[in-house]
C-alpha positions as CSV (number, residue, x, y, z in Angstrom):
1,X,-4.5,4.7,-4.6
2,X,-1.2,3.8,-3.1
3,X,-1.2,7.4,-1.4
4,X,-4.5,6.5,0.5
5,X,-4.8,2.7,0.9
6,X,-2.7,-0.2,2.0
7,X,-0.5,-1.6,-0.9
8,X,-2.6,-4.9,-1.1
9,X,-5.9,-2.9,-1.2
10,X,-4.3,-0.2,-3.7
11,X,-3.3,-2.9,-6.0
12,X,-6.7,-4.4,-6.2
13,X,-8.2,-1.0,-6.8
14,X,-5.8,-0.3,-9.7
15,X,-6.4,-3.8,-11.1
16,X,-10.1,-3.0,-11.2
17,X,-9.4,0.3,-13.0
18,X,-7.1,-1.3,-15.5
19,X,-9.7,-4.2,-16.2
20,X,-12.3,-1.4,-16.8
21,X,-10.1,0.7,-19.0
22,X,-9.2,-2.6,-21.0
23,X,-12.7,-4.1,-21.2
24,X,-14.9,-0.9,-21.1
25,X,-17.2,-2.9,-18.8
26,X,-18.4,-1.4,-15.5
27,X,-18.4,-2.8,-12.1
28,X,-21.8,-2.2,-10.6
29,X,-22.8,-2.7,-7.0
30,X,-19.9,-4.9,-6.0
31,X,-20.0,-5.7,-2.2
32,X,-16.8,-5.5,-0.4
33,X,-15.2,-4.5,2.9
34,X,-14.5,-0.9,3.7
35,X,-11.0,0.2,3.0
36,X,-9.7,1.1,6.3
37,X,-6.0,-0.1,6.7
38,X,-6.6,-2.0,9.9
39,X,-9.6,-3.8,8.4
40,X,-13.3,-3.0,9.1
41,X,-16.4,-4.9,9.7
42,X,-18.3,-2.3,7.6
43,X,-19.4,-3.3,4.1
44,X,-19.6,-0.9,1.2
45,X,-21.1,-1.3,-2.2
46,X,-18.7,-0.1,-4.9
47,X,-19.5,0.8,-8.5
48,X,-16.8,1.9,-11.2
49,X,-17.7,2.9,-14.6
50,X,-15.6,3.7,-17.6
51,X,-15.3,7.2,-18.9
52,X,-15.4,7.7,-22.7
53,X,-14.4,10.1,-25.1
54,X,-16.6,11.5,-28.0
55,X,-15.4,8.5,-30.3
56,X,-16.3,6.1,-27.4
57,X,-12.7,5.2,-26.3
58,X,-12.4,4.6,-22.7
59,X,-10.3,7.4,-21.3
60,X,-10.7,7.1,-17.7
61,X,-12.7,5.5,-14.8
62,X,-15.0,7.0,-12.3
63,X,-16.0,5.1,-9.2
64,X,-17.8,5.5,-5.8
65,X,-18.5,3.5,-2.6
66,X,-21.1,3.9,-0.3
67,X,-21.6,2.1,3.0
68,X,-24.1,-0.4,3.3
69,X,-26.2,0.0,6.6
70,X,-29.0,-2.5,5.9
71,X,-30.4,-3.4,2.7
72,X,-33.8,-5.0,2.5
73,X,-33.5,-7.9,0.0
74,X,-35.4,-11.1,0.1
75,X,-32.3,-13.3,0.4
76,X,-30.9,-11.3,3.4
77,X,-27.6,-12.0,1.9
78,X,-26.1,-8.4,2.9
79,X,-27.4,-8.9,6.4
80,X,-26.0,-12.4,6.8
81,X,-22.5,-11.3,5.5
82,X,-22.6,-8.2,7.5
83,X,-22.9,-10.3,10.6
84,X,-20.2,-12.7,9.5
85,X,-17.9,-9.6,8.7
86,X,-18.6,-8.2,12.1
87,X,-17.7,-11.4,13.8
88,X,-14.4,-11.9,11.7
89,X,-13.2,-8.4,12.6
90,X,-14.3,-8.8,16.3
91,X,-12.8,-12.4,16.8
92,X,-9.8,-12.3,14.2
93,X,-7.5,-14.0,16.8
94,X,-9.7,-16.8,17.4
95,X,-10.0,-20.1,15.7
96,X,-12.6,-19.5,13.2
97,X,-14.0,-22.3,10.9
98,X,-15.8,-22.1,7.6
99,X,-18.5,-24.1,9.2
100,X,-19.3,-21.8,11.9
101,X,-19.2,-18.8,9.7
102,X,-21.5,-20.6,7.2
103,X,-24.0,-21.4,10.1
104,X,-23.9,-17.6,11.0
105,X,-24.9,-16.8,7.6
106,X,-27.5,-19.4,7.4
107,X,-25.9,-21.1,4.4
108,X,-24.2,-24.5,3.7
109,X,-20.4,-24.4,3.8
110,X,-19.9,-24.8,0.1
111,X,-22.6,-22.2,-0.7
112,X,-21.2,-19.8,1.9
113,X,-17.7,-20.1,0.5
114,X,-18.9,-19.7,-3.1
115,X,-20.8,-16.5,-2.4
116,X,-18.1,-15.2,-0.1
117,X,-15.7,-15.5,-2.6
118,X,-17.8,-14.0,-5.4
119,X,-18.5,-11.0,-2.9
120,X,-15.1,-10.3,-1.5
121,X,-12.8,-11.9,-4.1
122,X,-11.2,-14.3,-1.8
123,X,-12.0,-17.3,0.3
124,X,-13.0,-16.7,4.0
125,X,-9.7,-18.1,5.2
126,X,-7.7,-15.7,2.9
127,X,-9.7,-12.8,4.1
128,X,-9.4,-13.7,7.7
129,X,-5.5,-13.9,7.2
130,X,-5.5,-10.5,5.6
131,X,-7.4,-9.1,8.6
132,X,-4.9,-10.6,10.9
133,X,-2.0,-9.1,8.9
134,X,-3.5,-5.6,8.8
135,X,-4.0,-5.8,12.7
136,X,-0.5,-7.0,13.2
137,X,0.9,-4.2,11.0
138,X,-1.0,-1.6,13.3
139,X,0.4,-3.3,16.3
140,X,4.0,-3.3,14.9
141,X,3.4,0.3,14.2
142,X,2.0,1.3,17.6
143,X,3.7,-0.8,20.0
144,X,7.2,-2.4,21.1
145,X,5.8,-6.0,21.3
146,X,8.1,-8.5,19.8
147,X,7.1,-10.1,16.3
148,X,6.2,-13.5,18.1
149,X,3.8,-11.5,20.6
150,X,2.4,-9.8,17.7
151,X,1.8,-13.0,15.8
152,X,0.3,-14.8,18.7
153,X,-2.0,-11.5,19.5
154,X,-3.3,-11.8,16.0
155,X,-4.1,-15.5,15.6
156,X,-1.1,-16.9,14.2
157,X,-0.1,-20.0,16.1
158,X,3.1,-20.4,14.2
159,X,5.8,-17.5,13.7
160,X,6.8,-18.9,10.4
161,X,3.2,-18.8,9.0
162,X,2.9,-15.4,10.3
163,X,6.1,-14.2,8.6
164,X,5.1,-15.8,5.4
165,X,1.5,-14.4,5.4
166,X,2.7,-10.9,6.3
167,X,5.4,-10.9,3.6
168,X,2.8,-12.1,0.9
169,X,0.4,-9.1,1.8
170,X,2.8,-6.5,2.9
171,X,5.7,-7.2,0.6
172,X,8.1,-7.2,3.5
173,X,8.9,-9.0,6.7
174,X,7.2,-7.8,10.0
175,X,10.7,-6.6,11.1
176,X,11.3,-4.6,7.9
177,X,7.8,-3.2,8.3
178,X,8.5,-2.1,11.8
């Protein structure tokens, strides 16, 4: 996983694998964002199942994800979250509120935050910070902009908050990453 995905994503994928190896319980049709390193508005549906030997012991994990184009469900949850995800990825540098995102999904704020956390494993705010940091990492790699310029371009209004968030997600400072 660490050969193909950013550290935080790889750590999440490995944690899922270890949990399945330990519990023997599958993850079935979990909706999550696509694994591109700079974030993606695409959603994928992921399933992981335990592989067992002849005695029933878990000896491995098989998993797959498939992109969700549009799923017809009575609740419209996937479509609602797809538009929210697209908005988050297109407007990550803007001030975005849970109220605005909940309105886009047609849900109350508390219901939206609960369903978002269940679907994506983090709060909308935490997810937005991750999108911002992933975009910042790409800008740091591809440009000579100062750390402050990168922070501002990615929606961080405080250099210290940017540095703390970057370090938490990337395990190093923006300058070390560059």
